N, C-alpha and C positions, 0 to 999 in steps of 0.2 A: 798179221792180223789186219783185216780190212775194216776200218772203222763206218759204222752206219751213222747217218745224220738224222737230225730232228728236222721238222718241215722249216723251221726259219733257217736252219744251217744251210738246207739244200736251197733255199731261195738266194742266200748269199753266194752259194758256189755256184748258181746259175749267172749271177752278174760277173763273178771271177772267170767264168768259161771263156767269156769274150777277150780276156786280156791272154789268153794261151797262144803262143806264137803257131801252133799246129791247127788252131780253129780257123775253119774257112768256111762261112755261111753255114754253120751246123754240121759240118763234115770234118773228120779228122784227117790230117794230111799224113800223119805216121801211119795210119791203117789203110791208106790208099794204097791199091795194087792195081790201079788201072781201072777199077770201078769205085765210086764214091762210098764212102762208110761213115754213116753217122756218128758224130763225137759221143762215145760211151757215157763220158762224165755229164753230158748234158741232159741225159736221161735216165741217171741213176741216184738211188738216196744212198749209196755206198762209193767210197773212193777207190774206184777200180784202175784209174789211169796212173801209172806210176809217174809219167812225166808231170801231171797236173800236181801230184802229191810234193814233188821235188821242186819244181820250179815255179808254179803259179800260186799255190795255197799259201806259202810263206809270206806271199804280199798282204795277206789279211792276217795279222799277226794275232789278234784275239780268237779268231777262228782256228788257227792252227794250234794254240795252245789248248782250245777247248776239244780239239779232236784228237791230238797228240800230246797229252800230259808229260812234263818231263820225268825221267825215270828218276827213283827214289835215292839212287846214288849209294847203292850198299846198305841202307837203313833196314833195320829190323825190328819186329815187335817182341818184347821181351816174354817170355813164357810164363812168368811169374804175375807180373802186374799189367802186363798188354801195352805198355807205353811204346812208342816208337825210339829208337836209338840207333847210333852209329856204334858197330861194333869194334873193338880194337883189333880182335884176330879173326880170321874167317869161320871158326867154329864155336864163337862166343853166343850163347844163346840166352843170358840174362844181362839185364841192364847193370851197371855198376852197382847201384845201392841192393838190388836184389842179389847180385853175387855175393856181395859182402853178409847179406843175412843168411843166405844159402851155406856159405862157408862156416859161420859162426854156428848154425844151427848142426851141420854135420860134425863138427868138431865137438860140439857139447853131447851129442848121441854118441860118438865113440868113446869120449871120456866116461860117460854112464855106462855103457857097455862093459868097458875095461873095469870100472869098479865094481860092477856085479859079477865078472867073472874071477876077479882077484880075492 
């Protein structure tokens, strides 16, 4: 996914573009095939240059964090209470508290059904 920037982020990127080793007086050396080519990162509101994303953007940590938030590292949202939790197994759907409540409820329903049938 290519992130799109706000105007203030775009202005910050415009200042960072000059730090790119492939930037030469408004042109991109990587895209130069004998004919000068305008640096795409200097004219776009999206981060389309992979070299810029990998090598230049990390120089501004705040902007990098805003455009590329860290992954949630396997965290999930509980289906019962909607809180975020870290699952102990890959197929866990409920947080610990809600899982205990659901197990108790299930056991209670099973016992009630068993008593009614016997």
